[in-house]
N, C-alpha and C positions, 0 to 999 in steps of 0.2 A: 138630361131631359126629365121632366116630371109630368106624369099624366098626359103624355103626348105633347107637352109644351116645351119648346126649345128656346134657350137663351141665345138671341142672335148676336149680341155683342155687349161688352161692358165699356162705358164711356167715362173715363176718369177725369175729374178736375185735378189740378196740380197743387196750387198754393193752399195750404191748410188742410188738404185732403190726403194727398200722397206724401207731400213734403211739409215739414214744419216751417214753412217759409214765410208765413204771415209775420213771424217775429223778425225775420230779415227785412221785410217791407216796413215794419215799425221803425227800425233803425234808419233805413233810407229815407222814409218820409219825414221823420223827425229832423234828420240832417238837412233835408231840403227846406223845411219850415224855418229852421234857424238861419240857413243861408239867405232866406227871403226876409228875415228879420222878425220872426215871431215863433209862437209855440202852437203846435197843432192840437186842437181840442179832441177829447175822447169821442164826442158825438160825430165829428167830421171823420175821424179815423174809422169808426164803425160803418159809416156810409161808403167808405172806400173798399171795404172787404169784398173781394170777388169782382171788383170793378176794373174797367179798362184804364190804361195809362191816361188817356185823354180826359176821362171823367174825373179821375183823381186830381189831375192838374187843374181842372176847372173848379173843383170843390175847394182846393187849398187857399187861393187868394181871398175868396169870400170869407172863409173861416178866419183867416189872419187879418183881414181888413187892409190888404195891401194891393197895389198894382203889381202884376208880375207878367213877364213875357212867357207865354206858353211854350215856345220853342226852346228857350234857354232853360226853363224849369224842367221840361221833359228831358233835355240832354243831361242836365245835372243828375236827375233821378235815375236815368238809365245807367250812367257811369257808376254811380254809388252802388246801385243794386247789383251791377255786374261784378264789382269787387266782392260784395258779400256773397253772391251766389257761388263764387269760386271757392269759398272757404267755410261757409257757415250753414250748408244745407244738411238736414238730417231727415230720416224717414219718420212719418207719423206711425204710432203703434198699430201693428197688424197690416200696414199698407203693402209693404214689400211681399209679405207672405201671400196676401190675396192676389196681388198682381201675378206672382209666380203660379199660383193655383189656377188662375184663369187661363194662362198660357198652356199649362200642362193638360187642361181639360179640352184644349183645342178651340176655345172660344176667342174670337178676335177682340182686341182691345184698342181703344183710341184715347189719346190725350186731348182734352178739350179745355184750354186755358185762356184766361184774359191776358196773361203775360205775353209780351212781344216775343217774336221768334228769336231775336238775339239772346235774350235771357233764357228762353226755353232750351236752346241748344246747349247752354252751359248746364242746365239742370238735367238734361238727358244724359250727360256724361256721368252724373251721379246715379240716375235711376236705371239706365241701360236702355238704349234705343231698341234693342231686340224685342222688348216687351210690347211695343206698339206698332200696329199695322198702319196707323194713320195718326197725324197730329194736326190740330187746328189751333192757331194762336190768335191772340187778340187783335193783332194788326193784319190779319188775313181774312177778315170778314167785314162787310160794309156796316153791319149792325151787330156789335158785340153783345155779350150778356148785359142786361137781362133779355134781350131779343132771342128768339129761338134759333137764329141763324147758325151759331157755332155748332149746336148739337145736330141740327139738320144737315149741315155740311159734313160732319164726322160720319153720320149714318150713310150719306151718299158715297163718301170715299170708301167705306167698307162694303157698300153694296147691300145694305140691310135696311129694313123698315124700322124707324125709331121706336115704334110701339113694341118691338121685340127686344128692346135694349133697356139696360139699367144704367142710369147715370149716377155716379157717386160724387156727391157735392157737400160743401161745408158752408156755403153762403146763401142768403136769401136771393141775391141777384142770379147766382148760378142755378139755383133751384127753379126760379121763375123761367129761366132759359130752357132748362131741360124739360120741365112740365109743358111749356109752350110747344116744344117739338114733339110731344107725345110719349116721352120716355117715362118708365117707372123710375122713382128716385129713392136712393138710399142716402139719407142725410146724416152727416157726421159733424156735429157742431164743433167749431174750432174757436173763433173769436166772438161769434154772435149766437145767442140762443135760437134754437129752431123748434117749431111746433110740428108734431105729427098730425097729418090730415089724410083723408082718403087719397091713395096713390103715392103716399110718401111715408117711408119708414124711417124713424130716427133712432140711431144707436149711439152709444157714448164713444165707441171707437171701432176700428175695423178688426180688432183682435177677435178671433174665433169665427169671423164671417167666412162662409164657404160658397163655392159655385152653386151648390144645391140651394143655398139660401137666396142667392141672387135670382136663380131660376124661379123660385117660389114667388118672389116679388113681381116678376113679369106675369106669371100665371094669375096672381091675385088681381093685378091691375086690369088684365084683359077680361077676367070674369066680371069685374065691376063695370066695365064699359059695355057689356052685352045688353 
């Protein structure tokens, strides 16, 4: 608590934020592109960062200039990503330490990811399910990121007001989602540069971030909204 302000919850994105899994997605998406007969452009890949499976599958054929069946493309991508999630996931710097510190402080945490439940379950084996009081996956909301629905749903599951939460994100789509829900945002760039604006703090990594620091972000956001 800081000056009477309490941190209601911390809502963590997964890919590129807690786990260095965007590089895993690079491999899976490149493999899919080659399977479809082309090479994925850098600009298309950047648009996919933080995106849902359906959006990525929609972007790819336009980028490659090919006709592709969304169902078979999605199935291929899921299978390849699942193989990689089982063997190639590593923590982002400072992520595990912050997650543990949040739990030790008695602050509830939720995982809010665009990744489908099937892959998220594999990732939870790496991260530890005990760290999260709730999880919201990309295939469990009608409107995924950048819509505010995922973060609104996470707050509902925890029984807290989004305006008392900090969302930890690495992508523009995820940040738009969190800000739309009313969360203060701690942005940690991974694959795409991010700009600091009112209500959003940008740090180079989660190393050294504390629960007191997260509480200060909520306090600053709520003062700005008065």
